[in-house]
Backbone bond lengths (Angstrom), bond angles and torsions (degrees), N, CA, C in turn:
res aa  C-N    CA-C-N  psi(-1)  N-CA   C-N-CA  omega(-1)  CA-C   N-CA-C  phi
1 X - - - 1.446 - - 1.517 109.53 -
2 X 1.271 117.82 71.24 1.456 120.94 -177.28 1.519 109.26 -72.29
3 X 1.329 115.91 124.44 1.429 121.45 176.60 1.508 114.89 82.39
4 X 1.311 118.42 -14.60 1.467 121.46 -179.19 1.520 109.20 -88.81
5 X 1.312 114.35 140.08 1.469 119.32 178.70 1.505 109.28 -101.82
6 X 1.327 115.56 142.31 1.448 121.02 175.67 1.514 109.32 -75.18
7 X 1.361 117.79 139.02 1.464 119.24 173.28 1.516 109.55 -63.71
8 X 1.316 115.51 150.36 1.473 120.15 179.67 1.532 109.32 -58.75
9 X 1.315 116.73 134.82 1.456 121.95 172.51 1.512 115.72 85.57
10 X 1.307 119.46 -2.95 1.462 118.85 177.73 1.522 109.13 -99.22
11 X 1.315 113.50 139.87 1.471 118.41 -179.81 1.512 110.33 -87.81
12 X 1.323 116.99 155.52 1.464 120.03 176.14 1.521 111.63 -59.72
13 X 1.331 117.04 -34.46 1.477 120.35 178.52 1.525 110.22 -63.22
14 X 1.319 117.42 -45.30 1.474 120.17 -179.58 1.522 110.49 -62.36
15 X 1.336 116.49 -44.35 1.465 119.75 177.99 1.527 111.60 -59.31
16 X 1.319 116.48 -40.34 1.452 120.79 -179.39 1.533 110.67 -67.11
17 X 1.318 117.26 -44.82 1.472 120.86 -178.69 1.515 110.35 -66.99
18 X 1.328 117.89 -46.51 1.455 120.50 179.60 1.522 110.84 -63.51
19 X 1.297 116.68 -40.65 1.483 120.52 177.26 1.504 111.80 -61.43
20 X 1.323 116.50 -40.35 1.472 121.32 178.80 1.535 110.63 -64.48
21 X 1.329 115.92 -44.19 1.462 120.35 179.21 1.524 111.21 -61.45
22 X 1.335 116.97 -46.98 1.458 121.04 179.91 1.524 111.50 -63.05
23 X 1.328 115.42 -43.92 1.467 120.54 -179.64 1.539 110.56 -62.32
24 X 1.344 115.71 -45.43 1.472 120.04 -179.79 1.529 111.35 -62.61
25 X 1.339 116.28 -41.14 1.450 120.34 178.84 1.523 113.03 -63.06
26 X 1.325 115.83 -43.79 1.461 120.13 -179.42 1.538 110.45 -68.27
27 X 1.321 116.72 -41.93 1.460 119.41 179.49 1.529 111.18 -65.14
28 X 1.340 117.62 -46.16 1.464 120.34 179.12 1.533 111.42 -62.17
29 X 1.332 115.67 -43.72 1.464 119.33 179.83 1.522 111.13 -64.34
30 X 1.305 117.00 -46.96 1.472 121.26 -179.52 1.521 111.15 -61.55
31 X 1.334 116.92 -40.50 1.451 120.96 179.27 1.538 110.76 -62.91
32 X 1.338 116.28 -47.37 1.479 119.09 179.77 1.530 110.45 -64.11
33 X 1.319 117.80 -44.13 1.456 120.81 -179.48 1.519 111.85 -63.08
34 X 1.317 116.72 -44.13 1.476 120.75 -179.61 1.523 110.65 -64.85
35 X 1.330 116.77 -45.99 1.469 119.98 179.39 1.525 110.75 -63.66
36 X 1.338 116.58 -41.90 1.456 119.61 178.75 1.510 112.37 -64.77
37 X 1.327 117.20 -39.45 1.463 121.47 178.48 1.523 110.76 -66.78
38 X 1.327 117.32 -46.66 1.460 120.41 178.87 1.534 111.61 -62.27
39 X 1.319 116.09 -43.16 1.463 119.56 179.03 1.533 110.59 -65.77
40 X 1.304 116.13 -38.37 1.456 120.54 178.89 1.532 110.99 -64.90
41 X 1.320 115.53 -42.95 1.474 119.63 178.63 1.525 111.75 -67.86
42 X 1.332 116.09 -37.28 1.478 119.80 -176.33 1.523 112.09 -75.30
43 X 1.323 116.76 -36.34 1.470 119.47 -174.59 1.509 114.71 -110.39
44 X 1.323 116.32 -4.87 1.460 119.62 -177.67 1.513 113.36 80.63
45 X 1.285 118.05 19.75 1.453 121.75 178.06 1.505 110.84 111.98
46 X 1.302 114.87 -155.00 1.460 120.06 179.81 1.508 111.00 121.20
47 X 1.314 116.40 168.49 1.484 119.83 -175.79 1.540 113.64 -67.15
48 X 1.305 117.26 -35.12 1.475 119.01 -178.91 1.536 110.74 -68.14
49 X 1.325 115.57 -44.09 1.461 120.11 178.25 1.528 110.87 -61.84
50 X 1.314 115.61 -44.12 1.465 120.22 177.75 1.508 112.70 -61.84
51 X 1.331 115.40 -41.28 1.471 120.14 178.37 1.516 111.08 -63.51
52 X 1.325 117.66 -43.66 1.480 121.24 178.75 1.511 110.63 -63.04
53 X 1.337 118.07 -43.41 1.457 121.10 -179.91 1.532 110.72 -64.95
54 X 1.318 116.96 -44.29 1.468 119.64 178.36 1.523 111.63 -64.85
55 X 1.335 117.13 -39.66 1.454 120.67 177.73 1.523 111.17 -62.90
56 X 1.311 116.72 -41.90 1.472 120.85 177.90 1.503 112.39 -60.65
57 X 1.330 117.33 -41.06 1.457 121.65 179.53 1.539 110.60 -68.72
58 X 1.329 116.78 -43.17 1.469 120.35 179.55 1.539 110.72 -63.48
59 X 1.315 115.84 -42.40 1.473 119.42 179.10 1.529 110.13 -64.46
60 X 1.315 116.83 -40.94 1.454 121.09 177.98 1.522 111.66 -62.06
61 X 1.326 116.98 -41.62 1.468 120.94 178.16 1.531 111.89 -72.01
62 X 1.324 117.91 -29.94 1.462 121.52 -178.28 1.531 112.94 -81.08
63 X 1.309 117.50 -16.47 1.470 120.53 -176.46 1.545 112.47 -61.28
64 X 1.335 119.93 -47.64 1.490 117.37 177.86 1.533 111.82 -65.03
65 X 1.329 118.60 -32.12 1.464 120.71 177.84 1.532 108.69 -65.73
66 X 1.325 117.27 -41.49 1.466 120.05 177.04 1.515 111.01 -61.86
67 X 1.325 116.37 -36.95 1.462 120.42 177.82 1.517 111.42 -62.92
68 X 1.326 116.95 -41.61 1.475 120.52 177.92 1.526 110.74 -65.73
69 X 1.326 116.54 -40.80 1.471 120.17 178.52 1.528 110.72 -62.19
70 X 1.330 116.48 -45.93 1.472 120.86 179.62 1.543 109.72 -63.73
71 X 1.307 116.92 -42.74 1.472 119.94 178.99 1.515 111.10 -61.58
72 X 1.321 116.41 -42.77 1.478 119.94 179.06 1.523 110.96 -60.88
73 X 1.310 116.33 -46.59 1.476 119.60 179.48 1.516 111.09 -63.09
74 X 1.316 116.76 -43.14 1.473 120.43 179.79 1.524 111.50 -63.30
75 X 1.342 117.80 -41.50 1.454 119.82 178.60 1.526 110.86 -65.23
76 X 1.331 116.83 -36.43 1.465 119.64 176.88 1.518 110.45 -66.70
77 X 1.329 117.83 -43.79 1.458 121.69 178.12 1.540 110.77 -60.59
78 X 1.327 116.90 -39.66 1.465 121.87 179.39 1.523 112.44 -79.39
79 X 1.341 116.65 -5.32 1.475 122.39 -178.56 1.532 111.68 60.06
80 X 1.301 115.83 36.61 1.455 121.68 175.27 1.526 107.04 -96.06
81 X 1.327 115.57 81.16 1.451 122.05 -168.07 1.532 114.29 -63.17
82 X 1.329 120.94 -41.43 1.472 117.91 178.78 1.529 112.78 -59.30
83 X 1.341 117.19 -43.20 1.462 118.74 178.70 1.508 112.29 -73.66
84 X 1.337 117.38 -30.80 1.479 120.09 175.82 1.512 109.50 -62.79
85 X 1.331 117.16 -42.62 1.475 120.12 179.43 1.520 110.67 -66.87
86 X 1.322 117.31 -43.71 1.469 120.77 -179.69 1.530 111.97 -62.63
87 X 1.323 117.23 -44.83 1.460 119.07 -179.93 1.526 111.66 -69.72
88 X 1.328 116.87 -29.74 1.461 120.31 175.03 1.520 110.24 -66.50
89 X 1.325 117.57 -41.44 1.453 121.61 176.47 1.523 110.72 -61.95
90 X 1.317 117.21 -42.84 1.471 120.41 177.75 1.525 110.21 -61.95
91 X 1.335 116.39 -44.10 1.453 120.07 178.78 1.536 112.30 -62.23
92 X 1.324 116.99 -41.14 1.460 120.26 176.82 1.522 111.69 -63.51
93 X 1.345 116.94 -38.53 1.449 120.58 177.02 1.535 111.84 -65.36
94 X 1.313 116.81 -39.54 1.476 119.90 176.87 1.540 110.55 -64.00
95 X 1.314 116.43 -44.39 1.470 120.23 179.70 1.535 109.85 -64.64
96 X 1.327 117.57 -43.54 1.459 121.49 -179.37 1.535 110.92 -62.88
97 X 1.304 116.43 -40.35 1.481 118.33 179.33 1.521 111.47 -68.50
98 X 1.332 118.52 -36.42 1.468 121.14 176.64 1.508 110.80 -66.53
99 X 1.327 117.30 -42.64 1.478 120.98 178.60 1.524 109.56 -65.24
100 X 1.310 117.54 -44.01 1.477 120.65 179.15 1.519 110.77 -61.65
101 X 1.316 118.29 -40.63 1.452 121.71 178.91 1.524 110.70 -62.90
102 X 1.328 115.52 -42.56 1.474 119.63 179.07 1.534 112.21 -67.55
103 X 1.317 117.45 -40.57 1.459 121.44 -176.20 1.539 110.54 -74.41
104 X 1.331 117.54 -46.52 1.454 119.93 -174.80 1.519 114.44 -81.02
105 X 1.295 119.14 -14.86 1.462 121.54 177.72 1.511 112.63 -104.69
106 X 1.317 116.13 15.66 1.470 119.90 -179.93 1.527 109.55 -71.01
107 X 1.298 115.24 136.66 1.476 121.68 178.37 1.529 108.34 -80.41
108 X 1.292 114.84 136.28 1.484 118.58 -179.36 1.514 109.72 -94.07
């Protein structure tokens, strides 16, 4: 991290783990989206292309949630209780919003 400063209170281990999670999410999402797009263009669509595109979008949307989960675990491991509580609240809000979206947008 040349020239970049670490935020106050974050450990190098946490930065490394969170960076790995974000990188893996973006790479997996980009790979699925690219493969789905290429397959869709080559074959005119189909269930496999649709599945790859949907998987890429879901992985892209899940990446920030994974980051919050990893941050929560890391704060608990470091015994940084104020940040552990805050990230747990954020995680609960993310889960509640996903559940609400699924429940209230259900087709009858």
